[in-house]
N, C-alpha and C positions, 0 to 999 in steps of 0.2 A: 058258601056258608062257612063260618068259622068252625074249627074242631074244638072238642072238649077234651082236655087231658088233665085228669085230677082236678085241681083247683085252678087250671089255666085255660084261658080262651086264646086259641091260636088262629091267626090270620095268615093267609097266603100273601106273597109279595104283590101279586096281581090285584088282590082285594085291597090291599093298602093303597096301591097306586090308583085304582079306580075311585076310592074314597076321596083321595087328595084331588083327583081330577074333577069329581063331582062338587067338592067343596069350593075349589077355585072357580069353577064354572058358575056356581051360584053366587060366589062373593064378587067376582069381577065380571060384571055383565056389560059395562060400558067400555068405551075406548078412552085412553089416557094419553096425555102429553108428557113425554119423559125426556129429560136432559141427560145425555151420556156422551162419552168419548167413543167414537167408532175406531177401535184399535185395528180391526181388519175388516175389509169388505167381503172377501170370500165370494167373489162372483164367478160362477161356473158358466162358461160360454156355451157349452153343449146344451144345457137346460135353460139357460137364461136367468136362473134363480140366484139369489144372493143369501148368504148365511153370515151376517155381520156378527163380530164379537164386540160386545159393548162392555166398557169398564167405567168406573168412577175412581178418580185418584184424589188423594189428600196428601199434601206434603210429599208428592212424588211416589207415594205408595198406593197400590190398588186396594180399595176398601170394598168394592163390589164388582161383580162380573156376572154377565148373563148372556145366554145365546139368543139369537133372534133369526127371523126369516123374512125376506123381502121377495115376494113372489115376482115372477117375470113381468107380468102386466103392471104391477105397481112400480117395479124398478124402472121400466121404460118411461113411465109418466113422470116419476120423480127426477130421473136423469135428465129428461127434456127440460124440466123447469130449471134445474141447475144450469144447464147450458144457456138458457135464456137470461137468467138473473145473475148467476155467479160467473158466467162466461167460461165455464169449464165443467166437465162431468163430475158426478159424485165420486168421491175418493175417500180412502181411509186416512186416519191420522187427524181427524177434525172433531170438534165438539158439535153435536147436532141436537136439534130439538125435533122430536118425531112423535107422531100419533100411532099408537099401538093398542092391540088387544093382548090380554094376558091368558095364557093357556098352559095346560099341563098334559103331557102325553106319557102314558105308562112306560113306553119304550124309550123316548127321547128326552123326557124330563121337562122341566120348566123352560118356557121360551116366550118371546115377545114377537108377535106378528106385526111388522111395521107396515102401516097403511100409507103414511105420508111423512115427508121431511120438509121443514121450513128452511129454504135457502137463505131468506132474509135474516133469520136468527144467526145462521152461520157467519154471515157477513158481519152482524153486530158483534159477535164474539171476537172475530178477528180485529175489528176496530177497538174493542175494549182492551185486548192484549197489546195492540199497538200503542195506544195512549198510555197504558201502564209502563211499557218499556221506555217510551220517550220521557216520561216524568222521572223515572229512576235514573236514566242516563244523565239527564240534566242535573238531578240532585247530586249525583256523584261526580260531576264535573267531567264526564267523558264525552259528552255529545259532540263537541267540536275538537276533540283531541287529534283525530286523524287529519282534519282539515288545516290544522296548524303546522303540519309537517312541511319542510321545504320540498318543492317538486323539482325533479332532476331537469337540467337544461334540455337534455335529450332522453326521453323515456324509451331507451332502445331495448333493454332486457326486461321481458315481461314474464312473470309467473302467472299462469292461467288456471283458474279453478273452473272446471266445466266438465261436461260429458263429451267423450270423444265423438259420439254419433249425433250430438246435437246439431241442429241446422244453424242455430245462432253461432255456435263455435266455428262451424264451417264458413259461414258468411264473414265472420270477423277475420279469419285467417286469409280468406280470399282477398279482402280489401287491403290488409296491411302487407301481404306478401307480394301482391301484384299492383302496388300503387305505381302510377305512371311516372313518378318522380325519381324512382329508383331508391327510395329510402329503405334501408335494410334494418329489419327488426329481428331480434333473437327471442324465441318464446319457448316455454317448457310447460307441458300440461300436467296438472295435478288433478287427476280424475276424481270426481266426488258425485254423490247423489245431490240433486238440486231441488227436489221437492219431496214431500212426504215427512212423516214423523222422524225418520232417520237422517234427514238431510242436514239438520242443525249439527249433529255430532260429526257427520261426514265432512262438512265444510270446515268446522273448527279444527278437525284433525289435519286437514290439508294446510291450513294456516299455520299450524304448529310445525309441520314438515318444511314449509317455506321459511319460517323463522329460523330454523337450524342452518339455512343456506342463505342468509340475508346478503352477503357479499356478492352473490351471483346475480342479483336482480335489482332493478331500479323501481318497479311498481308491480302491484298485484291487480289482476283483472278477474272479477267474478262474472261469468258469462253464462246466460240461460236463454233458451228459445222462448216463444210466446206462451201466455197462459193468463187465466183469470185470477181474481182475488183470492180464491181459496188456495190455489197452487202457490200463492206467494206468502202464505201464512208463516212459513219458516223464517222469512226475512224480517218478521216483526218480533221474533223471539229475542228476549233480552240477552241471553248468553251469546247468541251469534252476533248481535249488534254490538255488544260490548267487545267481543273479540275483534270485530272490524275496527271499531273506534280506537282501540289500544294498539293496533298493529304498528310496528316500527317503520313500515314502508307505506307510502301512499296507496290506498285501496280504491280502485275504480269498479263500478258496477255497470253492467249492460244486461239486465235480466228480462227484457222483452215484454213490456207492457206499457199501456198508455193511460193507466188510471193513476190513483193517488200513489205517491212515493211510499215505499216500505221504510221501516226504521233503519235497516241495514244501509239502504241508499242514502238516507238522510245523513247518517254519521260518516259515510264514505267521503274521501277526498273529492271525488267527482262521480257523478252518475249520468248514464244516458238511457234513453227510452229503449233503445235496441242495441244489440251487439254491433251492428253496422254503424250506428251513430257514434259508439265508443271508439271504433276503429278510426272514423273520421276525426274524432277529438285528438287521438294520438298523432295522426298525420298532420293535423293543424299545428301541434306543438313543434313538429319538425320544421313546418313552414316558418314559424315564428323565428326559428334560428337560421334556416336556409335562405330566406328572402333577404334579410339584412346582409348576410354573408355574400350572397350573389350580387347585391347592390354594391357592396364594398369592393368586391372583386371587379366589377365593371368600372368603378371609379379608379381603382388601382391600375387596371389595364389601360384606361384612357390617359391617366396621368403618366404612366410609364411610356406610352406611345408618344405623347407630346415631348416628354423629357428626351426620349431617344432621337426624335426628329431634330430637337434643338442642339443636342450634343453632336448629331451627325453633321448638321450645318457648320457648327463650330469647328469640327474636325476637318471638314473640307476646306474651310477658310484657312485653318492653320497649315494644312498640307500645301495649299497654293503659296502661302507666305514662305513656307520652308523651301518649296521648289524654286521660287525666285531667288531667295537668298542663297540656296544651294548652288544654283547655276552661276551667280555672281562669285561666290567663294571658289567654286571650281575653276572658273576662268583665271581668277587671281592666283590660285594654287598651281594651275598648270604653267603660268608664266614663271612662278617662283621655282617650280620643279625643273623647268627647262634651263633656267639660269644655274640652278644648283647642279644640274646634270652636266652642263658645260664645264663648270668649275671642277666637278668631280672627275670629269674625263681628263682634263689637263693635268690635275694633281695626280691622278692614278697613273698617267703615262710617265710623268716624271719619276714617280715612286717606283714604277716598274723598271725603268732604266737603272736607277740607283741600286735596286735589289738585285738586278741582274749582274752588275759589276761586283757586288758584295758576294754573290753566290760563286762567281768565277774565282774570286780571291780565296774564298773559303775552300774551294775544291783543290786549288793549287796547294794550299797549306796542308790540307788533309793528305794529299798524295805524297808530299815530302816527308810528312810525319810518318806515314805508313811504310815508306822505304826504310827509314831509319829504324823503326821498330822491328821490321822484318830482318834486317841485318843483324841487330842485337840478338834476336831469338835464334837465328841460324848459328851463331857462335856458341850460344848456350847449348844447343842440341849436339853440336860437334863434341864439345867437352863431355857431355853426359854419355855419348856413344862410346867414347874412349874408356870411360869409367866402367861402363857395363861390360865392355869387351874384356877388360882386365879381370873382372869378377867371374868370368865364365869358368866352370868346373874343369873343363878340358884344358884350358890354359894353365890351371893350377897343377893338374896331373902332369902336363908337359914339363913342369919345373921340377919333377921328381917326387911329388907327393902322391899318396894313394887315398882311397875312400873305402872304409869297411862297412858292409851292409849286413844287417841282421833282419830276416824276414822282409827283405825288400826296402828297408829304411836305413838311412845313414846312422851308424852307431856313434853316440856321443858319450855315453856313460858306460864304463866297464862293469859297473855293478849290475847291469841288466843281463850279464852273461854268466854262465855256469860251465864247469868242466864238461866237455862232451858236446857243447853247443856248436852247431855248424854255422860258419860265417862266410861271407863272400868278400873278396878284396878286389878293387878295381884299380888298374894302373893305367897309364897313358896309352899303352898298346895292347891291353888284354885283361882278362879276369881270371882269378884262381880262387879255389874253395879251400878252407882249412877247418880243422876241428880244434876247439879250445882244449888245451891240455892242463894249463895251470893259470890261475889269476894271481897277480902280484900287485900290491898296493903301490901307488905312486908316491915315492918318498918326497918328491918335490912339490906335491900338491898341498 
């Protein structure tokens, strides 16, 4: 019961909540079909229940948000229908049409209890978004932009957008890396989310990273494993399709499905149903170059072999002609050499005799000249010997002259002496020592 305080009626929070609960229960007795985007599924595996977060957006902004509950039994039934019709389980990030009851709990607040979800509506929404993206791309002239790019002669360097753990990615690498023809590919993985609400931004971000390294790659491949129509919703998104269409390198897709093409596949340079088929496509491009090259190589090899054989035969014929001519020439030259040898022998013998007489004559002349030269040199030596003997100091001393020495050297200048200086005088038969007493100038000098 409410309390009375002066002129105020006061209700407890629980009373207010119960009143709201009663009012809503009385007002919303039926079930309702509601359209909303399931932002998160919030499936708890231990209980089997789901607590989806539902939102409505307008111009990219959330204008309404509400909690909901999908009990275990209902989730199993709905999920099974999705697997049968949409070919994949119920997931978050899609717009759904669901049947629900409206309730209010004093503790947990307002919520919707989801009873059923229409998978056909989900597929219809995807188709509507797909058509809208196609019309806009065509209106803006982007639809065939990537297809108009020149494709490399050998798509050797591949930038791959995929998930490292994806089976499709593994199958793709297994085929191109182990191809029996030995073609060598270079590939770099740019890991991205490939489905769900965040996949669009993730793939576009990786395209931007590749764009910053364009010179390193020839083509781009977007690779994903199998999945149903719902899981491919991201590839109908206008922003992603426009990024693919405008990319400066050829973009190829292998996103693993056999149903209708997505918009991103339509605008890509080439698309394949599976990653394995995309790998085969790239190998086929190598074949288109390798096969003509191999054929040309075989033609060149055959022509070269034929040319070598012809030239070898010509060479053998030439060798035979040269051998015959050589033998003839050799015989002719041998005869000429024999005659020339005979003439040379006779000439050399005569020349040898002549030179022998010339050497004997020269030897005799040389001996006579040497005797005369020796006689002249002996006379000159005798004269020199006499002159040297006359210049001998002892001979001079014998003639009455003397030699005065000062400190062991012949004294030539009296100015080098002083009174009291000891000198030595050498005569023919002896030596005496004197002391200088007085120095007198030479009046004749």
